[in-house]
PLY file of the C-alpha trace (Angstrom):
ply
format ascii 1.0
element vertex 342
property float x
property float y
property float z
element edge 341
property int vertex1
property int vertex2
end_header
-0.07 -0.02 0.00
1.54 3.19 -0.61
2.54 5.86 1.53
-0.25 8.49 0.94
-2.87 5.65 1.38
-1.32 4.48 4.92
-1.31 8.00 5.98
-4.76 8.41 5.40
-5.78 5.56 7.13
-3.08 7.00 9.90
-4.82 10.09 10.18
-8.46 8.86 10.18
-7.76 6.25 13.08
-5.61 8.71 15.07
-2.53 6.37 15.12
1.06 6.04 13.16
1.66 4.61 10.11
4.15 2.20 11.50
1.06 0.72 13.54
-1.43 0.74 10.24
1.24 -1.01 8.83
1.76 -3.69 11.28
-2.27 -4.30 11.07
-2.11 -4.58 7.30
0.60 -6.92 7.36
-1.29 -9.15 10.15
1.51 -8.44 13.05
1.23 -9.35 16.58
1.40 -6.64 19.30
-1.68 -4.87 18.22
-4.84 -4.38 20.28
-8.09 -5.75 19.04
-9.64 -2.36 19.10
-6.96 -0.75 17.31
-6.79 -3.47 14.67
-10.70 -3.11 14.22
-10.27 0.68 13.60
-7.79 0.05 10.82
-9.56 -2.33 9.22
-13.13 -0.25 9.58
-10.85 2.60 7.96
-9.94 0.80 5.21
-13.86 0.26 4.12
-14.79 3.73 5.22
-11.95 5.48 2.78
-12.69 2.82 0.27
-9.42 1.20 0.07
-9.51 -2.64 -0.32
-8.41 -4.98 2.41
-5.44 -7.07 1.74
-6.32 -10.83 0.80
-5.36 -12.10 3.82
-7.44 -9.77 5.72
-10.32 -9.63 3.45
-13.41 -11.26 5.17
-16.83 -12.06 3.57
-19.18 -9.80 5.04
-17.16 -6.30 4.54
-19.95 -5.13 2.75
-22.68 -5.64 5.49
-24.61 -2.61 6.90
-26.24 -3.16 10.45
-29.70 -2.13 10.58
-31.01 -1.90 14.54
-34.61 -1.49 15.11
-36.36 -1.53 18.73
-39.22 -3.82 17.87
-41.07 -4.83 14.81
-44.78 -5.01 16.35
-45.02 -1.48 15.27
-45.92 -1.57 11.69
-43.58 1.75 11.05
-40.59 0.17 11.66
-40.77 -2.80 9.05
-41.61 -0.59 6.56
-38.53 2.06 7.31
-36.62 -1.46 7.44
-37.78 -2.58 3.53
-37.10 1.33 2.58
-33.50 1.02 3.51
-32.66 -2.39 2.64
-33.84 -1.92 -0.74
-31.91 1.37 -1.19
-28.54 -0.59 0.17
-29.28 -3.54 -2.28
-28.73 -1.03 -5.18
-25.17 -0.35 -3.96
-24.44 -4.42 -3.29
-24.63 -4.16 0.42
-26.66 -6.62 2.57
-28.49 -5.80 5.53
-28.05 -7.43 9.08
-31.45 -6.43 11.05
-30.72 -6.45 14.58
-34.34 -5.83 16.63
-34.33 -5.85 20.65
-36.08 -8.38 22.29
-37.66 -9.15 25.57
-35.36 -12.32 26.35
-32.56 -10.09 26.98
-30.75 -9.28 23.45
-30.14 -5.54 23.89
-29.15 -2.76 21.45
-25.61 -2.67 23.14
-25.41 -6.41 23.02
-25.80 -5.68 18.97
-23.63 -2.93 18.74
-20.85 -5.49 20.01
-21.98 -8.38 17.46
-21.95 -5.91 14.43
-18.50 -4.64 15.51
-17.13 -8.31 15.63
-18.76 -8.82 12.22
-16.68 -5.79 10.83
-19.58 -3.99 9.10
-19.06 -1.27 7.04
-21.77 1.10 8.91
-25.07 1.17 11.08
-28.20 2.74 10.98
-30.47 2.88 14.41
-34.24 3.35 13.20
-35.31 4.17 16.97
-33.59 2.95 20.26
-31.79 4.17 23.56
-30.13 7.49 21.65
-33.96 8.70 22.14
-34.05 8.31 25.84
-32.26 10.85 27.70
-32.03 8.49 31.00
-30.81 5.46 29.08
-27.05 4.30 28.91
-25.40 5.54 25.93
-21.78 4.09 26.19
-22.47 1.48 23.34
-22.68 4.66 21.30
-19.35 5.97 22.06
-17.85 2.69 21.05
-19.02 3.14 17.60
-17.53 6.83 17.80
-13.85 5.24 18.86
-14.04 2.72 15.72
-14.98 6.03 13.64
-17.74 3.47 12.15
-20.15 5.29 9.79
-23.73 5.71 11.88
-27.13 7.23 11.27
-29.68 7.81 13.71
-33.49 8.21 12.27
-35.46 10.63 14.39
-34.79 12.96 17.30
-31.57 12.04 19.76
-29.86 13.02 22.86
-27.42 16.03 22.72
-23.85 15.23 22.21
-23.64 11.98 20.34
-22.26 13.64 17.36
-23.90 11.36 14.46
-25.90 12.55 11.48
-29.67 12.37 12.00
-32.80 12.03 9.95
-35.85 13.55 11.60
-39.65 14.27 11.16
-40.37 17.78 12.40
-42.29 16.33 15.42
-43.43 19.83 16.60
-44.97 20.59 12.99
-46.88 17.36 13.39
-48.50 18.24 16.39
-49.23 21.33 14.88
-51.18 20.26 12.19
-53.00 17.71 14.11
-54.06 20.38 16.84
-55.46 22.64 14.23
-57.32 20.15 12.42
-59.00 19.28 15.98
-59.66 22.87 16.94
-61.09 23.69 13.30
-63.70 20.52 14.08
-64.72 22.72 17.06
-62.71 20.56 19.81
-61.53 22.69 22.74
-60.48 19.95 25.21
-57.60 18.20 23.17
-55.29 15.69 25.08
-52.12 14.43 24.32
-51.07 11.22 24.31
-46.65 10.44 24.59
-44.33 8.55 25.36
-42.19 8.21 28.50
-40.81 11.78 29.90
-37.16 10.62 28.95
-38.23 10.11 25.37
-36.96 12.76 23.25
-39.62 13.04 19.98
-41.89 12.87 22.78
-40.53 15.66 24.56
-40.63 17.79 21.24
-44.29 17.17 20.57
-44.97 18.19 24.25
-42.99 21.27 23.45
-45.35 22.15 20.47
-48.66 21.26 22.41
-47.85 23.84 25.09
-47.11 26.26 22.65
-50.77 25.99 21.56
-51.76 26.38 25.45
-52.43 22.60 25.27
-52.87 21.33 29.05
-54.43 17.49 28.86
-50.98 15.30 28.83
-50.79 11.75 29.36
-47.87 9.17 29.08
-47.66 5.69 28.52
-44.85 3.11 27.05
-45.54 2.61 23.08
-47.78 -0.57 23.90
-51.73 -0.80 23.07
-52.46 -1.79 26.58
-50.53 0.70 28.59
-51.93 3.53 26.14
-55.33 2.26 26.67
-55.20 3.07 30.48
-53.29 6.65 29.78
-55.98 7.67 27.29
-59.07 6.42 29.55
-57.14 8.90 31.99
-57.21 11.53 29.59
-61.03 10.83 28.47
-62.16 10.98 31.93
-60.64 14.57 32.53
-63.00 15.59 29.46
-60.86 15.31 26.72
-62.97 15.15 23.27
-60.07 14.80 21.12
-56.69 13.12 21.47
-53.63 13.51 19.61
-51.31 10.10 20.12
-47.70 9.87 19.81
-47.82 6.82 17.73
-50.30 4.78 15.59
-49.59 1.87 17.99
-51.08 4.25 20.92
-53.98 5.72 18.83
-55.45 2.36 18.45
-55.04 1.94 22.46
-57.04 5.33 22.48
-59.72 4.19 20.10
-60.21 1.08 22.42
-60.02 3.21 25.67
-63.07 4.92 23.99
-64.92 2.20 23.68
-64.58 0.65 27.08
-65.93 3.73 28.37
-69.05 3.98 26.15
-67.76 6.29 23.72
-67.70 5.62 19.88
-64.91 7.10 17.34
-65.46 9.45 15.86
-68.88 10.64 16.87
-68.04 11.17 20.54
-64.09 11.10 20.43
-61.91 11.95 17.86
-58.04 10.40 17.75
-55.17 11.30 15.73
-51.89 8.90 15.55
-48.84 9.58 14.57
-46.76 7.52 11.58
-49.33 6.69 9.29
-47.96 2.87 9.52
-49.24 0.54 6.49
-52.40 -0.96 8.04
-53.92 2.53 9.35
-55.96 3.07 6.34
-57.50 -0.56 7.13
-58.50 0.18 11.06
-61.94 0.31 12.35
-62.80 3.33 11.61
-59.78 4.44 9.58
-56.96 6.30 11.32
-56.23 10.07 10.67
-53.11 10.27 11.38
-49.67 12.14 11.25
-47.75 10.71 8.12
-43.80 10.33 8.33
-42.31 10.15 5.15
-40.73 6.60 5.64
-39.54 6.22 2.17
-37.92 9.45 1.62
-36.01 9.41 5.62
-35.06 5.68 4.62
-33.34 7.01 1.56
-31.78 9.72 2.86
-30.66 7.70 6.07
-29.12 5.21 3.60
-27.39 8.38 1.48
-25.96 10.02 4.48
-24.31 6.26 5.63
-22.92 5.55 2.29
-21.38 9.16 2.12
-19.55 8.21 5.55
-18.89 4.61 3.96
-17.09 6.72 0.85
-15.21 8.55 2.93
-17.16 12.09 3.24
-17.82 13.27 6.53
-21.78 13.77 7.17
-21.47 15.91 10.35
-23.42 15.50 13.23
-26.43 17.82 12.19
-30.35 17.15 11.88
-31.74 16.56 8.62
-35.70 17.43 8.89
-38.38 16.36 7.12
-42.15 17.59 7.08
-45.17 15.38 8.02
-48.23 15.11 6.52
-51.75 14.93 8.28
-53.89 12.29 6.65
-57.55 12.82 7.23
-59.39 9.91 7.53
-62.73 8.69 9.57
-61.34 8.83 13.37
-61.94 12.58 13.32
-65.11 14.39 13.51
-66.68 17.89 14.48
-67.16 18.15 17.86
-71.10 17.43 19.17
-71.85 18.97 22.45
-74.47 16.47 23.04
-71.70 13.54 23.16
-72.07 11.44 26.05
-69.42 11.56 29.22
-67.07 9.07 29.71
-69.02 6.05 31.27
-72.25 7.27 30.26
-73.97 5.16 27.66
-75.19 7.02 24.47
-79.06 7.89 24.43
-81.14 5.19 22.60
-84.28 6.44 20.68
-87.12 4.13 21.25
-89.74 4.43 18.16
0 1
1 2
2 3
3 4
4 5
5 6
6 7
7 8
8 9
9 10
10 11
11 12
12 13
13 14
14 15
15 16
16 17
17 18
18 19
19 20
20 21
21 22
22 23
23 24
24 25
25 26
26 27
27 28
28 29
29 30
30 31
31 32
32 33
33 34
34 35
35 36
36 37
37 38
38 39
39 40
40 41
41 42
42 43
43 44
44 45
45 46
46 47
47 48
48 49
49 50
50 51
51 52
52 53
53 54
54 55
55 56
56 57
57 58
58 59
59 60
60 61
61 62
62 63
63 64
64 65
65 66
66 67
67 68
68 69
69 70
70 71
71 72
72 73
73 74
74 75
75 76
76 77
77 78
78 79
79 80
80 81
81 82
82 83
83 84
84 85
85 86
86 87
87 88
88 89
89 90
90 91
91 92
92 93
93 94
94 95
95 96
96 97
97 98
98 99
99 100
100 101
101 102
102 103
103 104
104 105
105 106
106 107
107 108
108 109
109 110
110 111
111 112
112 113
113 114
114 115
115 116
116 117
117 118
118 119
119 120
120 121
121 122
122 123
123 124
124 125
125 126
126 127
127 128
128 129
129 130
130 131
131 132
132 133
133 134
134 135
135 136
136 137
137 138
138 139
139 140
140 141
141 142
142 143
143 144
144 145
145 146
146 147
147 148
148 149
149 150
150 151
151 152
152 153
153 154
154 155
155 156
156 157
157 158
158 159
159 160
160 161
161 162
162 163
163 164
164 165
165 166
166 167
167 168
168 169
169 170
170 171
171 172
172 173
173 174
174 175
175 176
176 177
177 178
178 179
179 180
180 181
181 182
182 183
183 184
184 185
185 186
186 187
187 188
188 189
189 190
190 191
191 192
192 193
193 194
194 195
195 196
196 197
197 198
198 199
199 200
200 201
201 202
202 203
203 204
204 205
205 206
206 207
207 208
208 209
209 210
210 211
211 212
212 213
213 214
214 215
215 216
216 217
217 218
218 219
219 220
220 221
221 222
222 223
223 224
224 225
225 226
226 227
227 228
228 229
229 230
230 231
231 232
232 233
233 234
234 235
235 236
236 237
237 238
238 239
239 240
240 241
241 242
242 243
243 244
244 245
245 246
246 247
247 248
248 249
249 250
250 251
251 252
252 253
253 254
254 255
255 256
256 257
257 258
258 259
259 260
260 261
261 262
262 263
263 264
264 265
265 266
266 267
267 268
268 269
269 270
270 271
271 272
272 273
273 274
274 275
275 276
276 277
277 278
278 279
279 280
280 281
281 282
282 283
283 284
284 285
285 286
286 287
287 288
288 289
289 290
290 291
291 292
292 293
293 294
294 295
295 296
296 297
297 298
298 299
299 300
300 301
301 302
302 303
303 304
304 305
305 306
306 307
307 308
308 309
309 310
310 311
311 312
312 313
313 314
314 315
315 316
316 317
317 318
318 319
319 320
320 321
321 322
322 323
323 324
324 325
325 326
326 327
327 328
328 329
329 330
330 331
331 332
332 333
333 334
334 335
335 336
336 337
337 338
338 339
339 340
340 341
């Protein structure tokens, strides 16, 4: 390898050219962390590995998802996997599980597999109280990494984000135009950064009724019930899954959607047009965001720095049949609707 390329790799990793040479010649006396960093730098800078160091999996990209039960994540995965395949990269799909396979476990696995980069489509980077040390390991290896949607400050990775605040504003104004004055907001946990951005926009509109629940249907149903009992006639939910929980909560209280309660979701997951009723929701531009995340990752793999800025995408309000004009004659929660007898 030429001295210029040795210098490029040494500068990228922050080691001497002699250290780079020892790694490329497979000499002993180099730590595994340094060895991995030099080999990753070869991939990032577009240099071929020596034959004896060329693994079979150097054109792999890790795609880390928090779950697969929320339909928005498989949709994101499909968009990104397709874009990566066009550049001859294969995807290693990593999904957190309830039986102990954590995001940090997957990061260690991906580093061991010497992947060319990682895209996170939701995860611990969105939680202010979570442990973020595994992201530091990615930075230390200078591994190309992209985050989808809002993250805690200071991680230093490029992000592809939906404008959460604008999404809440659109939903709120839609409900206000329908005559709703008691609008509730159903969010994720307090340390969840996208939820914090939604809350800030809601409070700027003088919204006061706020509930919180994990992004799961059963817990959302309970939290939505509390908001309805406080007099909310409409709910803006932080995800489509929580919106379905809100619809179920209304039904448990003897209320019909949208006759008595209007519900707005968030994401526009592929099946939301087929729920009962079809869900009004804030659409994240999943395809555009997925392709942008891949573009930012490939930019880094090709040796061009992407920075740590956020690339914002505008959401879209998709109006279906879970929202309707407010009727003052709607029954209170728990009160059965009046029945006319002919």
